[in-house]
Backbone bond lengths (Angstrom), bond angles and torsions (degrees), N, CA, C in turn:
res aa  C-N    CA-C-N  psi(-1)  N-CA   C-N-CA  omega(-1)  CA-C   N-CA-C  phi
1 X - - - 1.451 - - 1.529 108.28 -
2 X 1.325 114.92 124.63 1.456 119.58 -178.48 1.512 112.02 -94.41
3 X 1.310 114.65 177.39 1.461 120.23 176.24 1.519 108.18 -119.18
4 X 1.305 117.17 156.55 1.462 121.10 179.01 1.523 111.78 85.10
5 X 1.330 115.11 -162.46 1.466 121.38 -178.24 1.522 109.74 -131.42
6 X 1.305 117.21 157.76 1.450 123.02 174.57 1.521 107.33 -89.25
7 X 1.322 117.43 125.11 1.459 121.50 -177.40 1.519 109.23 -145.23
8 X 1.341 116.74 144.45 1.456 121.63 178.09 1.520 110.30 -133.53
9 X 1.315 116.67 160.92 1.458 123.47 175.35 1.516 107.20 -108.93
10 X 1.349 117.59 130.16 1.450 122.69 179.46 1.523 109.47 -117.58
11 X 1.319 115.60 142.69 1.456 121.54 174.26 1.524 107.14 -124.15
12 X 1.344 117.09 128.46 1.463 121.69 -177.01 1.516 111.34 -126.41
13 X 1.308 115.40 144.45 1.455 121.03 166.21 1.525 104.74 -78.52
14 X 1.325 117.79 135.61 1.467 120.98 -176.38 1.510 114.55 -58.81
15 X 1.308 118.36 -49.63 1.458 121.30 -177.04 1.521 109.19 -106.53
16 X 1.317 116.64 86.42 1.461 121.52 -178.95 1.518 108.33 -144.48
17 X 1.319 116.50 137.73 1.456 120.32 -179.38 1.517 109.87 60.49
18 X 1.308 116.83 -151.01 1.457 120.68 175.02 1.515 106.85 -69.33
19 X 1.328 116.20 122.61 1.463 119.22 -174.59 1.520 110.96 -148.60
20 X 1.310 114.46 165.23 1.453 121.42 175.57 1.530 107.65 -103.47
21 X 1.315 115.34 135.13 1.463 122.13 173.96 1.521 107.25 -113.55
22 X 1.314 118.78 106.15 1.461 119.29 177.61 1.527 109.01 -72.44
23 X 1.322 117.88 166.86 1.466 120.09 179.49 1.534 113.83 -52.35
24 X 1.332 118.47 -34.76 1.466 121.41 -178.10 1.522 113.31 -66.37
25 X 1.320 117.56 -17.42 1.460 119.57 179.27 1.523 110.88 -62.20
26 X 1.326 116.77 -31.45 1.454 121.25 -178.60 1.521 113.94 -112.09
27 X 1.337 117.54 -25.93 1.459 120.05 -174.40 1.524 109.02 -130.00
28 X 1.340 115.74 110.26 1.464 122.10 -177.90 1.528 110.82 -55.79
29 X 1.327 114.75 135.43 1.455 121.00 176.66 1.520 114.68 94.40
30 X 1.318 117.86 -10.63 1.459 119.17 178.00 1.529 110.18 -89.07
31 X 1.325 117.14 -177.19 1.462 122.40 -172.29 1.519 113.92 -60.53
32 X 1.342 114.95 141.79 1.459 123.17 173.53 1.539 107.55 -102.29
33 X 1.347 117.31 172.76 1.468 119.45 -174.43 1.526 113.60 -58.44
34 X 1.325 118.35 -33.50 1.457 119.72 -179.35 1.527 112.39 -70.20
35 X 1.326 117.43 -13.33 1.458 121.31 -179.61 1.532 112.46 -96.63
36 X 1.326 117.77 3.32 1.463 121.22 177.01 1.527 107.84 -87.85
37 X 1.311 115.35 120.51 1.458 121.70 -178.26 1.529 109.98 -69.16
38 X 1.334 118.11 138.43 1.468 120.29 178.10 1.537 113.31 -54.42
39 X 1.336 118.15 -27.27 1.467 120.57 177.38 1.528 111.27 -61.93
40 X 1.324 117.05 -25.26 1.460 121.30 -179.98 1.531 111.98 -80.27
41 X 1.312 117.34 -2.32 1.454 121.26 -178.79 1.527 112.43 -92.77
42 X 1.320 117.42 -2.51 1.460 122.56 178.19 1.524 106.54 -118.48
43 X 1.339 116.07 115.83 1.457 121.25 -169.90 1.521 111.54 -135.53
44 X 1.337 117.55 150.62 1.463 118.40 170.56 1.525 108.83 -63.91
45 X 1.311 117.06 139.15 1.462 122.13 -176.35 1.518 111.10 -105.97
46 X 1.329 115.52 133.67 1.458 122.58 173.05 1.522 106.86 -129.34
47 X 1.329 116.69 129.48 1.462 121.44 177.02 1.527 107.51 -118.30
48 X 1.332 115.63 120.45 1.455 120.96 176.94 1.524 106.90 -101.29
49 X 1.320 115.71 115.72 1.460 122.42 -174.25 1.526 110.36 -87.76
50 X 1.328 116.10 109.19 1.466 121.86 178.86 1.526 110.43 -124.08
51 X 1.339 116.89 25.38 1.463 118.65 -174.78 1.523 112.54 -63.63
52 X 1.340 118.31 -32.67 1.467 119.27 176.69 1.530 111.03 -65.46
53 X 1.336 116.24 -44.13 1.465 121.06 179.54 1.534 111.31 -63.10
54 X 1.337 116.22 -42.31 1.468 120.65 -179.22 1.523 111.58 -68.30
55 X 1.330 117.34 -31.70 1.469 120.47 177.98 1.528 110.39 -66.70
56 X 1.327 116.90 -34.35 1.467 121.30 179.73 1.522 112.31 -81.80
57 X 1.334 116.92 -29.23 1.464 121.59 -175.89 1.529 109.57 -140.35
58 X 1.341 118.39 101.49 1.472 119.44 -177.63 1.531 113.09 -64.91
59 X 1.331 118.60 -14.66 1.466 121.95 176.14 1.526 111.78 -96.89
60 X 1.324 116.79 17.27 1.463 121.09 -178.45 1.529 109.94 -57.14
61 X 1.336 115.53 136.22 1.464 120.27 174.18 1.517 108.63 -123.11
62 X 1.312 115.52 137.19 1.458 121.68 178.74 1.518 108.12 -73.52
63 X 1.310 116.33 116.99 1.461 121.97 -175.19 1.519 111.13 -99.24
64 X 1.335 116.85 161.88 1.468 119.99 174.09 1.531 111.88 -57.55
65 X 1.334 117.27 -33.92 1.462 120.51 178.89 1.530 111.11 -64.26
66 X 1.324 117.00 -39.66 1.473 121.18 179.40 1.530 110.06 -67.98
67 X 1.338 117.09 -36.58 1.463 120.70 176.78 1.526 109.53 -65.17
68 X 1.334 117.87 -42.14 1.468 120.98 178.09 1.526 110.97 -60.78
69 X 1.329 117.15 -38.51 1.462 120.70 176.80 1.528 109.81 -62.92
70 X 1.353 116.62 -44.59 1.460 120.32 178.33 1.529 110.10 -58.91
71 X 1.334 116.45 -44.14 1.470 120.09 -178.75 1.537 111.48 -67.09
72 X 1.321 117.72 -33.47 1.465 120.38 176.93 1.526 109.86 -62.40
73 X 1.341 116.45 -38.70 1.460 121.75 -179.17 1.531 113.64 -80.49
74 X 1.347 117.74 -31.40 1.468 121.28 -170.10 1.521 115.41 -122.81
75 X 1.307 118.22 -8.64 1.460 121.10 -177.00 1.515 111.22 99.80
76 X 1.345 116.62 170.30 1.466 120.62 -175.50 1.533 113.24 -65.54
77 X 1.317 114.94 145.14 1.464 120.95 174.04 1.524 106.98 -74.35
78 X 1.340 117.77 125.94 1.465 119.31 -179.06 1.533 112.20 -66.29
79 X 1.325 115.88 146.58 1.466 120.10 174.48 1.516 108.25 -58.86
80 X 1.314 117.39 140.64 1.456 122.12 178.84 1.515 114.34 78.86
81 X 1.340 117.78 6.21 1.466 120.68 -178.57 1.520 111.66 -68.24
82 X 1.315 115.30 153.69 1.461 122.66 169.85 1.514 104.66 -93.27
83 X 1.331 117.54 111.51 1.461 122.05 -177.49 1.520 108.81 -102.54
84 X 1.325 115.52 121.19 1.459 121.68 178.34 1.524 108.35 -112.21
85 X 1.310 115.34 145.33 1.450 121.20 177.53 1.524 107.72 -108.33
86 X 1.334 116.68 118.94 1.465 120.31 177.99 1.520 108.60 -85.59
87 X 1.318 115.94 112.56 1.470 121.55 178.92 1.521 111.81 -113.81
88 X 1.321 117.28 -15.70 1.464 124.64 -172.31 1.529 111.72 66.78
89 X 1.346 117.23 13.25 1.466 120.91 176.90 1.522 110.06 -59.98
90 X 1.319 117.28 -28.97 1.468 121.54 -178.43 1.522 112.16 -62.49
91 X 1.325 117.89 -20.69 1.466 120.43 178.98 1.526 111.23 -68.12
92 X 1.314 117.40 -12.86 1.462 121.58 177.48 1.536 111.80 -79.25
93 X 1.324 117.14 -17.47 1.464 122.92 -179.82 1.515 109.01 -69.44
94 X 1.338 119.38 141.91 1.457 129.09 9.74 1.529 113.99 -98.69
95 X 1.318 118.23 19.49 1.459 121.28 -179.28 1.532 109.92 -77.46
96 X 1.335 116.78 103.64 1.470 121.85 -176.13 1.523 112.11 -59.78
97 X 1.325 117.51 -38.53 1.471 120.37 -179.95 1.530 110.58 -64.73
98 X 1.331 117.19 -40.65 1.468 119.81 177.51 1.526 111.15 -67.92
99 X 1.322 116.84 -36.09 1.465 120.13 178.38 1.527 110.46 -65.05
100 X 1.338 116.70 -45.71 1.471 120.81 -178.97 1.518 111.64 -71.03
101 X 1.336 117.39 -36.10 1.461 123.04 177.19 1.535 111.99 51.94
102 X 1.333 115.95 51.96 1.465 120.56 -178.00 1.522 111.50 -78.59
103 X 1.342 115.29 143.41 1.457 120.17 176.33 1.531 109.45 -86.47
104 X 1.329 117.34 -173.92 1.471 122.39 -177.12 1.522 112.62 -61.61
105 X 1.342 117.14 -22.58 1.470 121.31 179.15 1.525 112.83 -93.79
106 X 1.327 117.05 6.06 1.457 120.55 179.14 1.526 114.24 81.16
107 X 1.324 117.57 12.75 1.467 121.97 179.46 1.530 108.72 -89.74
108 X 1.330 116.16 126.75 1.467 121.03 179.85 1.528 110.44 -78.62
109 X 1.320 115.72 144.18 1.465 122.32 178.24 1.521 108.63 -129.22
110 X 1.329 115.53 121.73 1.458 121.14 178.66 1.522 108.94 -160.54
111 X 1.347 117.27 158.59 1.465 121.20 -177.27 1.522 112.22 -64.60
112 X 1.333 115.20 156.75 1.466 120.76 179.59 1.523 111.78 -155.17
113 X 1.337 114.70 -163.05 1.464 122.80 -174.22 1.517 111.28 -118.72
114 X 1.335 116.14 153.70 1.462 123.26 174.56 1.527 108.04 -138.99
115 X 1.324 117.18 54.04 1.466 120.52 -169.87 1.520 113.67 -124.91
116 X 1.299 119.13 31.01 1.463 121.12 -173.94 1.521 113.63 -49.97
117 X 1.329 117.65 -59.69 1.461 120.01 -175.87 1.516 112.24 -66.55
118 X 1.334 117.52 -41.73 1.459 120.16 -179.99 1.520 111.10 -61.74
119 X 1.319 116.66 -44.30 1.467 120.03 -178.16 1.514 110.73 -63.23
120 X 1.319 116.96 -42.98 1.463 120.76 -179.55 1.527 110.73 -67.61
121 X 1.319 116.99 -48.11 1.466 121.66 -176.92 1.521 111.09 -62.56
122 X 1.315 117.55 -41.27 1.459 121.16 -175.29 1.514 113.53 -91.44
123 X 1.313 117.46 -7.86 1.461 121.97 -178.01 1.529 110.88 56.35
124 X 1.340 115.88 46.99 1.461 119.94 176.00 1.515 108.82 -94.37
125 X 1.325 115.90 157.29 1.458 121.75 177.24 1.512 107.51 -109.39
126 X 1.307 117.21 130.15 1.449 120.61 -176.79 1.516 111.01 -134.60
127 X 1.316 115.59 158.55 1.465 122.70 172.34 1.512 103.83 -93.01
128 X 1.335 118.53 115.85 1.443 119.63 -159.90 1.514 114.96 -152.55
129 X 1.312 115.16 -167.92 1.458 122.51 -179.36 1.524 110.67 -91.37
130 X 1.312 116.90 164.31 1.458 122.62 -176.87 1.523 113.80 -54.48
131 X 1.345 121.37 -48.66 1.467 118.90 -178.87 1.520 112.97 -60.52
132 X 1.331 117.61 -39.89 1.458 120.28 -179.70 1.523 109.72 -66.94
133 X 1.320 117.44 -43.07 1.469 120.24 179.23 1.511 110.57 -59.43
134 X 1.317 117.83 -41.66 1.457 120.72 -179.02 1.520 110.60 -60.48
135 X 1.307 117.46 -43.76 1.462 121.05 179.46 1.516 110.66 -64.99
136 X 1.321 117.12 -45.73 1.463 120.39 -179.37 1.523 110.36 -62.98
137 X 1.335 117.69 -44.45 1.465 120.47 -177.70 1.521 111.76 -65.63
138 X 1.311 117.73 -29.01 1.459 119.44 179.29 1.522 110.64 -66.66
139 X 1.329 117.16 -16.51 1.464 121.68 178.05 1.526 111.02 -97.71
140 X 1.318 117.95 11.48 1.466 124.53 176.45 1.522 114.09 70.25
141 X 1.331 119.29 28.16 1.457 120.86 172.89 1.516 108.20 -109.20
142 X 1.335 118.18 173.51 1.455 119.91 177.22 1.525 110.12 -128.68
143 X 1.407 109.81 169.47 1.439 118.06 178.45 1.526 113.29 -116.51
144 X 7.393 106.01 144.05 1.380 146.11 130.77 1.524 90.39 167.67
145 X 8.580 148.57 141.64 1.487 116.78 -156.24 1.509 109.01 -111.98
146 X 1.298 97.22 120.77 1.444 100.80 -178.88 1.511 113.71 116.79
147 X 1.283 117.02 -12.01 1.463 121.21 178.94 1.527 108.80 -104.33
148 X 1.314 115.72 170.76 1.461 121.80 178.04 1.524 107.90 -118.22
149 X 1.323 116.35 130.49 1.466 121.22 175.17 1.519 108.40 -96.11
150 X 1.307 115.22 137.31 1.458 121.11 175.02 1.515 106.36 -121.28
151 X 1.323 115.24 120.66 1.460 122.16 -176.62 1.523 106.71 -118.58
152 X 1.326 116.86 107.67 1.457 120.52 -176.29 1.522 110.27 -111.99
153 X 1.324 115.30 152.15 1.458 121.03 179.06 1.524 109.02 -167.39
154 X 1.332 116.82 151.72 1.460 119.62 172.98 1.521 109.35 -65.00
155 X 1.316 116.60 157.42 1.453 120.82 -176.28 1.535 110.97 -122.96
156 X 1.344 117.80 69.06 1.465 118.05 178.49 1.525 110.58 -64.25
157 X 1.314 115.87 140.01 1.472 121.13 -177.86 1.522 110.67 -56.59
158 X 1.325 116.11 126.60 1.459 121.42 178.46 1.517 113.85 73.00
159 X 1.330 118.43 12.95 1.457 121.81 -175.04 1.518 113.83 -65.21
160 X 1.335 115.76 137.00 1.467 121.67 -179.94 1.517 111.70 -87.87
161 X 1.300 117.69 -2.59 1.457 122.93 -179.17 1.509 108.30 158.83
162 X 1.338 115.78 167.68 1.449 118.26 179.90 1.517 109.04 -164.54
163 X 1.364 117.16 147.76 1.461 119.02 174.09 1.527 109.34 -54.12
164 X 1.317 115.44 142.07 1.467 120.72 -175.87 1.520 110.37 -125.04
165 X 1.294 113.97 158.63 1.457 120.62 171.02 1.520 106.61 -116.15
166 X 1.325 116.38 119.50 1.449 121.60 -179.69 1.518 108.78 -117.10
167 X 1.320 116.70 132.22 1.454 120.71 176.09 1.519 108.80 -147.19
168 X 1.309 116.34 165.80 1.458 120.81 -176.74 1.518 110.68 -124.34
169 X 1.312 114.62 149.92 1.456 122.21 170.78 1.518 105.64 -110.46
170 X 1.330 115.45 117.92 1.450 121.07 -176.59 1.526 108.07 -105.10
171 X 1.353 117.35 125.34 1.475 119.25 -178.30 1.515 112.43 -64.77
């Protein structure tokens, strides 16, 4: 039996791995991670499965037309939903070269999003590209049918982002 407690010091880069980017990460003066209410960390979850499309085209982008097809099959995406795109790109991990998928000219090829107006209009949260994140964050939201996504993260005062843990509860 020992005395005292086990304690460690951790140092993290704010935007690394799965992480939360508050609006202030892209737009000065908007909310930082400590200003995100814990109620905003529990969201309806929608997963749009495009792994077949991404396997055929590593530059595949999720279009508004593809989202409309998903909604025709599954119903409307709820406002405030956490929308995740299943590409199966994660199966390339931990091979960094496979993740980057660079061509002979050093240009990376990987799936992405094309939902700027839809994301802003519907106030959905998505795992996405820089331009889409900027638009979403300007509306004071942050950035995986029928399930609930829980996105947790520490809230350091004035934080520009932080590694997050995201998981789902499936009924």
